[in-house]
N, C-alpha and C positions, 0 to 999 in steps of 0.2 A: 715618301716623298721623291727622292733619289733616284729608284724604279721608274716612277714619274718621268722624273727628269731625263734620263740618261735614253729612256727610250723613243723621245723626241727627236733625238740624235736618228736613232738606228731607223725608225718609222719616214723621218722626213727626207733625212740625205740618203741614206744607202738605199732604201726601197722606193721613195716615192718621186725622187727629182736627179739625183747626181747622176746616173746612168742616161737619160733623157737630157741632161744639162751638157754633158760630154757629147752624146750624138748630134747636138746642136751645134757645139764649136768644131768637130771635128768630123763629122760625118761616118764615123765608125764607132763601133762598139770595143774592140780589141784593147784598146788601151784604159777603159774601167776595168776590164777582167784581169789585164795584166796588173793595174794596180793594186785591185782587190787583194788578190792573191799575195802579191807580193807584202804588201801591210801587214796582212793575216799570217805569214809564215814569220816575219820578223816578232809579230806578236808571239807569236808560239817560242820562241827563243827567248823572249823577254819573261815569260810567265815564270820560270824556276829560279830567276832572279829576284824577280817581285815578291814571290811567294816568301824568299828568304829576307827580304828586307820587312815584309810584315809581321812574320813571326817572331824576329828576334830585335828590332829595334824600337819598337812601341810606339813608331811615328807614322802608321798607315795613314792616319787620318791628313796629316800633314802631305803625304805624298799624293794621296786622292785629289785634294786641293788642288795641286800642281798640275796634276795630270788632267785634272777638269777645265782648269783654266787653259790651258795649253789646247784643249780639245775642242773649246768653245770657240777661242782664238781663231784656230785653223779652218774652221768651220764657217765663220763670218767671215773670214778671208777669201773662201773659195769666191763668194759673191763679189769680193772686190777686184780680184784679179781679171774677171772677164764678164762683160756686159754680153749676155746669150741674146738680147734683143735685136742686136746687128748682124748676128748670123744665122744662116738657117740650116744649115750640113750640107747644102748643095752647091750655091751660087758664090758664098763668101763664107770662108772657113777660117778658124782665128789662126794666129801667127804660131809658130812653134815654141817660142817661149812663152805667151799667153796659156797655150795649152799645157806646157811644162809646168807651169807655175799651179795652175789648178790641179794637176794631179798630185803634184807633190804636196800640196794643203790637205788633199783631201787622204793620201796616204798618210800623212801625219797625223789626222783627226782620228783616223781608222786606229792606229797604233797606240796614240794615247788612251783613245775609248776601251780599246780591248784590255790594254795594261790594267786601267781603273777600276775594272771589273775585278780583279786579284784583292786589290785593298778594299773596296767595297763590300765585298763577300764576307771578309773577315771581321766586318763590323756586325754582323748579326747577333751574335751573343752579346752584344753593349745593349741591344733593345729588345731581347726576348729572351725567358729562362728556357731551359732545353726543353720543356714540354710544350714549350707555345712557339717553338722555332718555325716549325713545319707552317703553322697557321701564318705566322707572321711573315714568311716567305712566300708563301702564295698570295697573303693578301699584297705584297709589293708586286708580285707578277700582275695582279688585276689593275694595281694602280698605273702601272705599266701600258696595258692596255686603254686606260682610261686616258692616258695621257696623247695617245695615239688619237682617240675619238676629239679629245678640244684642239690637239695642236693641228693635225692635217686640215681640218676644214677653214682655219684661219689662213694657213699657208697655200691653200686652192684659191682662197677669196683674194688674198696678195697678189699671186701670182696673174690671177685674171684681171684684177685691175690696173696691173702695172705691165703687164705683157712681156714679163722678164722674170725668169726663173731665180735670178741671183738674189733677188727681195727674200726668197726662202730660206737660204742660209745665213742670212743675217738673222733672221726671225727664230731661227733654231737654233743658232748661237746663244744669242741673248734669252730665249725662254730655256734651253737647257741650264745655263748657268743661273738666272733667276730662281728658279723651280728647286737646283740645288742647295739653296741657300740654308734652309729648314737644317738639314744634317750638320752642316758646320756649326750652325749655332747653338744646337741642342743636344748631339749628340756626343757623349763621353766614351770613348773605347779604354776597355780595360788596358791595364799595361801588363806587359809581361812581367812573370816574375823576376827574372834575371834579362838584363839587356845585354847582349853580345855586339860586339863591332862588326859590323860587314865588310869583309875584305874580297879582293878577286878570290882569294884562294875558298873562302866559303862559297861564293856563287859557283866558284868552278866546280865543286863538289856537289851542287845540285844537277848538275848536267851527269856527273858520274854516277849519281844514285839513278839517273832518268836511263842511263845507259845499262845499268844493272837491270833494271826492271826490264827492258825490252829484251834482255838476254835471257830472263827468268821465262818470258812468255813462249820462247820455242820449245819449252819442256812442259808448256799447258796449253796444248792445242785448242781445247774447247774455249778458254779466255781466248787465246789469239782469235780464234773466228769470230767472237764477240767483237774485237776490236776490228779486226778489216771489215767486218759487215756493218759496223755502227760509221765506221770512218767514211765508207761510200755512202750510205743512205744520208749522213748529215750532209755530205757534200752535196748531194741532190738539193737538200732542205735550204742549205746556205745559198745556192744556185737558183733556186728560186724565189727566195726572199730579195735576191738582188734584182731580177729579170722578171718579176711579175709584171710591173707595170708598162716596161716598154714590150712586152710580148701582148698585153691587153690591148693596146692602142695599134701596135704596128703590125702584130699577128693575128688578133684574135677582131679587130673591126671596132675596137670599142673609142668612143669618143673620148677626148681630154680630161672632160668631167666626168663622164660615166666610169672610167678607169679609176679616178679617183675616189668616186663614191662606192666603187669594188673594193678599194682596200679598206676603206670605212668598214664594209659589212664583213671584208675578213678578220679583221681586228676584233669585232664583236663576236663573229661565230668561233674564232680562235679560242677566246675568252671562255665561253660556255662550253664549247666541246672540250679545250683544256680540264675544265672542272673534271666533266663526265670521262674522261681519259683519267685522270686520277682514281676515279673508283673505279673503272673497268679495269684499271692493274691491280688493284686490291683485289678484285673477285675473281678474275679470270687468269691471274698472273702475267709478269711481265713481258715473259716472251711471246704469248700469243698476242699481246696488247701491240707489240712493237712490230710483230709481223704483220697485223692486221693494219697498222697505220702505214707500214711501208708499202701494204698491196693497196693501200686507199689513194696515195700517192701515183701509184703506177696506175690505177685507173684514171686519176684525173689527168696525168700526163697525156694518156691513151687520147682520152676523150678532147682535151684542149687542143690538140694536135692532128685531131681530125672532124670536129664538128664545127661548124663555121656560123651557126646561129647564137649570137650572144645571148639571147633570153634562155638558150638551151645548158648553153656552158656557164652562165653563172652560176646557176643553182649548182651545178657538178664542181666548181672550183669551191663556194661556201662551203658544203658537206664534206666533200672527199679530201680537197686540198686543205682548208684549214684544219681538218681533223687529223690528217696524216702529218700536219706539219707539229700541232700540240701533241699528239702522240707520241712522235720520236722523241722529244726531249722529255716527255713525262717518263716513258716507260723505260729510257735508255738508261737512267742513273740507276733505276731499281734493279734492273737486268744485272749490270755491273755488280751489285751488291748480292746476288746470287750465285754469280759464275767464279767472281773472286773467293779465294782463301781467305778466312776471317782474320788471318795475321796480316794480309797485305792488301787491305781495302783502302787504306790510306796511299799506299804507295801505288797501286793502281788508278786510285782518281784523280792522283798528281798527272799519270799517263795521260788519263782520259781528257782532263782539261787541254793537254799540249794537242791533241789528235784534235777534239774538235776545231781548234785554231787552225787547224793545219787542212780542214775539211772545205778546202774554198778552189782547189783546183778546175771544179766545175765551171765555175765564174768564167775562165778564159776559156774552157773548149766551148760554154755555150754562144760567147762573144764571137770565136773563131767560127764558128758553123754559121753564126749570123751573118758575119763578114764575107766569107765564104761564099755562101749558097743564096745570100741575099731573102732567106726566108726565116723568120723567127719560128716559126712552126716547125722547119727541122732541126733548130738550135732547141727546140724543146725534146721535140722526138729523140736527139743525142743521149738525154738524159736519163733515158731507160735502159742503156748499157750499163752505167754503173749501179743503177739501182737494182736489176736485175741480179747481178752477180754481189750485190752487197746482201740482197735477201737469202740466196743460196748460202751466202757465208752464216746469216743470223739463224738459219734453218737447221746450219750443223752445229751450233753450239747450242748444248745443254745448258740448262739454269741450275743443275745439279752444281754443288760447291765441288772444286777438284783438288784433290792433295797433290803438291807439288811433286812427290818423291814417286808417283804412281802416275805418270802421263799415260793418256789414252789418245787415238786418233781421231779426226771428227767423224762423226757417224752421220 
């Protein structure tokens, strides 16, 4: 149910409404891109400290509750900070302090949302035995997509009836909080065998260990190639997640209602294709699946940037776009297991989590190109550069395990 709950925030706020909301207030997209990038960079810095708190204090559920309340309050606060019905992005723009408050609240909501995931992920052992954790985790992902299918039509209906996007943030905050209650009532996470007091020194050690992992990568070129390639491809994925609806409306000619229905279709197809990508990863291997997913995104971007008929474009997005998004997440984790030395898997997964948070610079690049050229198609095609470079690095990273004592160059 918490997957169901937090996906409501991600889908309604980040993907469906906030970029359009800020464009309505300010007439520009760069503010959204910069705020998203800044909040995710801060989240990446918080991850090591949050991990230390979760592992050593036994209070992960308490921290998760605080962060959830903070995220829901900040999300609802966006709707109170500005009434977009009185702005149109052209003739009347929001004042500087109103815009600053909206961006600050979004940054806070996004930061607390990302930090909450650290504590949430540590609670999986409380609800599933080791043999069932994969199934339960996948079931949670499925409920997350179901949350989109349930909540997004309600938000679209509310926006249509009130002619104000701000009501969607009230709904998102309330729905996130209410549907997260079952976790806080019924889940009893296991306590650590020994509790350790979290001190500034302990938190600092987490960053020292992260730095040591980064230095190790220089002696393991194939693993380094994976991290660079995955970073660039995920950066494109995160960019598409944030800007897909503004592109559909302002770049591809979809109506407001049609763009909302397209998001629903993408959620359903991503769920179905995500399950298929999991099977494909087991059959073809993680590298082939990840490269196929990245190439699917490339094909989708090229088609979306050049094709102007919505009836032709929508099937391409639903098939290649959704499949590429789902496959990138599904195959990336497994490939890391294959390229990392067995004794360093946990260490590299920690770094993987940080790099996923940092993969958001494309959000600002997209916004800057959209503002500078006045074309969302140009902004979308600009994502081909990091994607092609990312594919090249992934192709150079072989899936065989690497022994740290015998580094080999990328081939």
